[in-house]
C-alpha positions in Angstrom: 0.1 0.1 -0.2 2.9 2.2 1.1 4.0 1.9 -2.9 0.9 3.1 -4.3 0.6 6.0 -1.8 4.5 7.1 -2.7 2.8 7.4 -6.3 0.5 10.3 -5.2 3.3 11.8 -2.4 1.2 10.4 0.8 2.6 8.6 3.3 1.7 7.9 7.2 3.0 6.3 9.6 0.7 4.2 11.1 -0.9 1.2 9.6 -4.5 3.1 10.2 -3.3 6.1 8.4 -1.8 4.0 5.5 -5.2 2.3 4.9 -7.1 5.1 5.4 -5.4 6.9 2.8 -5.3 3.8 0.3 -8.8 3.5 0.4 -9.2 7.6 -0.3 -6.7 7.1 -3.2 -7.4 3.9 -4.6 -10.6 2.6 -3.7 -12.7 4.6 -3.8 -11.5 6.3 -6.8 -12.1 2.5 -8.8 -8.4 2.1 -9.5 -7.9 -1.1 -6.7 -11.2 -2.8 -6.3 -13.6 -3.1 -2.9 -13.1 -7.1 -2.7 -9.1 -6.6 -2.8 -9.3 -4.1 0.1 -11.9 -6.3 1.8 -9.0 -9.1 1.8 -6.2 -6.4 2.9 -8.3 -5.7 5.8 -8.9 -9.6 6.5 -5.5 -10.2 6.6 -4.7 -7.1 8.7 -7.2 -8.1 11.1 -5.7 -12.0 11.2 -2.3 -10.5 11.7 -3.3 -8.1 14.5 -5.3 -10.7 16.3 -1.7 -13.1 16.1 0.2 -10.4 17.3 -1.9 -8.8 20.2 -4.6 -10.4 21.8 -2.9 -13.5 24.1 -4.3 -16.8 23.8 -5.3 -15.6 20.2 -5.3 -19.1 18.1 -5.0 -19.0 14.6 -5.4 -22.3 13.0 -3.2 -24.2 10.1 -6.2 -23.6 7.8 -6.4 -19.9 8.5 -2.6 -19.5 8.1 -2.5 -21.2 4.4 -6.1 -19.3 3.6 -4.1 -16.2 4.6 -0.9 -17.0 3.0 -2.9 -18.1 -0.3 -5.4 -14.9 -0.3 -1.9 -12.9 0.1 -0.2 -14.3 -2.5 -3.6 -13.5 -4.8 -3.8 -10.0 -3.5 0.4 -9.2 -4.4 -0.2 -10.2 -7.5 -3.0 -8.1 -8.1 -1.7 -5.3 -6.9 2.0 -5.4 -8.8 0.1 -5.8 -11.8 -2.0 -2.5 -10.8 0.9 -1.0 -9.6 3.2 -1.6 -12.8 0.6 -0.1 -15.1 0.2 3.3 -12.7 4.0 3.4 -12.4 3.8 3.2 -16.6 0.6 5.6 -17.1 2.8 8.2 -14.4 6.2 7.2 -16.4 7.5 6.4 -13.5 10.6 3.9 -13.5 
């Protein structure tokens, strides 16, 4: 998300700020689909649960699903980012 924000000269030091700016500049404008954003949010929620909730139990199935989802999201976002860089003539 931060790579996307760099294109529009935006940044935030907090996860919530990055998510908010990404939503504003790339989801609401239709550049990135709402489905991708919801998948990203789901992964961030799972990460937050694992990192900050005492006694959190993330199953092997949840972890495997998260990995596959992350791979798909990264592939899709990479394609979109490459197009944005080309359109903006950024190398």
